[in-house]
C-alpha positions as CSV (number, residue, x, y, z in Angstrom):
1,E,-73.5,112.7,-23.0
2,E,-73.1,115.9,-24.7
3,S,-72.9,119.3,-23.2
4,H,-75.2,122.1,-25.2
5,E,-73.1,125.1,-26.1
6,W,-74.8,128.6,-26.8
7,D,-73.9,129.8,-30.6
8,R,-74.2,133.4,-29.4
9,P,-73.8,134.7,-26.1
10,I,-76.6,137.0,-26.1
11,E,-78.9,133.7,-26.6
12,F,-77.4,132.8,-22.8
13,V,-77.9,136.3,-21.4
14,F,-81.6,136.3,-23.0
15,S,-82.4,132.6,-21.6
16,L,-81.3,134.2,-18.1
17,I,-83.7,136.6,-18.4
18,S,-86.5,134.7,-19.6
19,N,-86.0,132.1,-16.4
20,S,-86.0,135.0,-14.2
21,V,-88.5,137.4,-15.3
22,G,-92.2,136.4,-15.2
23,L,-95.1,138.5,-16.6
24,G,-96.5,139.3,-13.6
25,N,-93.3,140.6,-12.6
26,V,-93.2,143.1,-15.6
27,W,-97.4,143.8,-15.3
28,R,-97.4,143.8,-11.6
29,F,-94.3,145.8,-10.6
30,P,-95.4,149.5,-11.7
31,F,-98.2,149.2,-9.9
32,L,-97.2,148.2,-6.7
33,A,-94.3,150.6,-6.7
34,A,-97.0,153.7,-7.2
35,Q,-99.0,152.2,-4.7
36,N,-96.0,151.6,-1.6
37,G,-94.3,155.4,-2.4
38,G,-93.5,155.5,-5.8
39,G,-89.9,156.3,-6.9
40,A,-88.8,156.9,-3.1
41,F,-89.9,152.8,-3.5
42,L,-87.0,152.2,-6.1
43,I,-84.2,153.4,-4.2
44,P,-84.3,150.5,-1.1
45,Y,-85.3,148.1,-4.1
46,F,-82.7,148.8,-5.9
47,V,-80.1,148.8,-2.8
48,V,-81.5,145.3,-1.4
49,Y,-81.5,143.9,-5.2
50,F,-77.6,144.8,-5.6
51,L,-76.7,143.6,-2.0
52,I,-78.7,140.4,-1.7
53,G,-80.5,139.5,-5.1
54,A,-77.8,139.8,-7.1
55,P,-75.1,137.7,-5.0
56,I,-77.5,134.7,-4.7
57,Y,-78.8,134.6,-7.8
58,F,-74.6,134.7,-9.1
59,L,-74.2,131.8,-6.2
60,E,-77.4,130.2,-7.9
61,L,-76.5,130.2,-11.4
62,A,-72.2,129.6,-10.6
63,L,-73.4,126.1,-8.8
64,G,-75.7,125.4,-11.5
65,Q,-72.7,125.7,-14.0
66,F,-70.3,123.6,-11.8
67,S,-72.5,120.6,-11.1
68,N,-74.0,120.6,-14.3
69,N,-77.6,120.2,-12.2
70,G,-80.1,122.3,-11.4
71,P,-78.9,124.7,-8.8
72,A,-82.0,122.7,-6.3
73,K,-79.7,119.3,-6.9
74,A,-76.7,121.6,-6.6
75,F,-77.0,122.6,-3.2
76,S,-76.8,118.5,-2.5
77,L,-72.9,119.6,-2.6
78,A,-72.6,120.6,0.9
79,R,-73.4,118.2,3.8
80,G,-75.4,120.5,5.9
81,W,-78.1,120.8,2.6
82,Q,-78.4,117.0,2.9
């Protein structure tokens, strides 16, 4: 079975963005930010994103790359998740 290779690295980045961000997030986030405090809401949002969201996203991506499966199947590598 041949593995797929990207022609350019930017294609890989765009595919990650398209899988992570939906139109609902782009459409609704400014409304929710304004409703919940405007700019003051962005400070805890980005703190939580960089401390929790980005490392978990990287873990999911790394497990998927390592196991050549999707993230849901990659967690079957750990005995506690079986």
